[in-house]
N, C-alpha and C positions, 0 to 999 in steps of 0.2 A: 281445479286446474289452471294454474297462472299460466297465459303468456304473453310473452314477449315476442315484441317484433322486431328486426335490428334495418335497415336499411346498404342495404350493397351497393357500388357503381357501377356493374356490371356483373360477370361471371367472373373474372378468375378473382376480384375481392369478393364477392359471394362464396368461390373457395373458400380463399383464403381463412373467413368470416367462418367460414364452420369444421376448417380443420384446427383452426386458435380456440373451438367447443370442443370437438376431440377431445384433445391434447387436458380438456376439463372432466371428461368423461362423461360426453354427450353421445351420443348416437340417435345415427337419421334414422328417422317412420319412415320419413316417404318424402320425394326427389325429381321435381322438375326443373324443363330446362329455366324458369324465372322463377324458384323459392325450393325453399326444404326448408325442412317440417324435423325441430332432430327433439332430442330429453334426453330430459336424465333422470333417471331412477332414480329413487329413494327411496332407503326402509326401513325409517324411522330413527329414534339415538337409540346404537343400541344400550344403553344404561339403562333406560326406561323398561325397556326389557327386559335386561335381567331383573330389574327389579318386580317386574309384575307375574318373574317365573317364578322367580323366587317364593316371593306370596302365594302366587297360587297353590306351586306344587307342598307349601307347608303351615298355610293358612285356611285358607277358601279358593278351594275352584274360580269361580267365577272369570275371577282375574284372568283365566285366560284368557276367557271370550273378550275382554276387554285389550288384553295382549292379543289380540286376530283381531280385534276390531283397531287396534291405532296404525296397527300392521297393514291393512286395508284404504285407510286415508293418506297414509305415507305412499303408499306406492299408490294409491289413481287420481291423486285429489292429489297430495303438497309436491310432488315432480313436479318443477317448473317445462313447461314445454318454447323454444326458441321457434321462431317464424323468421327466418333472412331470405328477406326478394327483396328486387330488383326494382320493382312495381312500387309508385307511388298510391295509387285509390287502390280505395277499397271495388269489388263489386258494385257499390253503391253509388259509386262516382264520389265515396269523401277521403281526406285525405287522413290516409293516416299519422297515429299518435308514433313514433318511433320510440324504443328505448336504448337507452344507451351501453355499454359491455358493460362497464364496472355495473349496474344496476343489475345485468341480470347472472354474473358472479356471483354477488353480494349475496343474492339469492338462491342462490343454486348451491353454497356452500354453506347456506345456513346449518344449524342445528336442529329448529323446530318446526 
């Protein structure tokens, strides 16, 4: 799971950023007054799924298991998560390292 952190200056900025991410198919997972956690669900590359399905049906059936594992990996661990926050420090008191919107969208639109 990739976690990106975006900085919002105020609650209006927080809403604007979340609206922009919503346009790119991100869904809100958790929301509070000072942060939003969003996730884009990834299911894997459709061509890879079709390839493993054909191999599994016509050549060897363990390829179907590989297809399921690939789907689970894509859905559970390769889906990018974005935390949009107005806070500057973590609970430990350390400064947060913020990402840019370009980094988030690049990862979200990546095929693999």
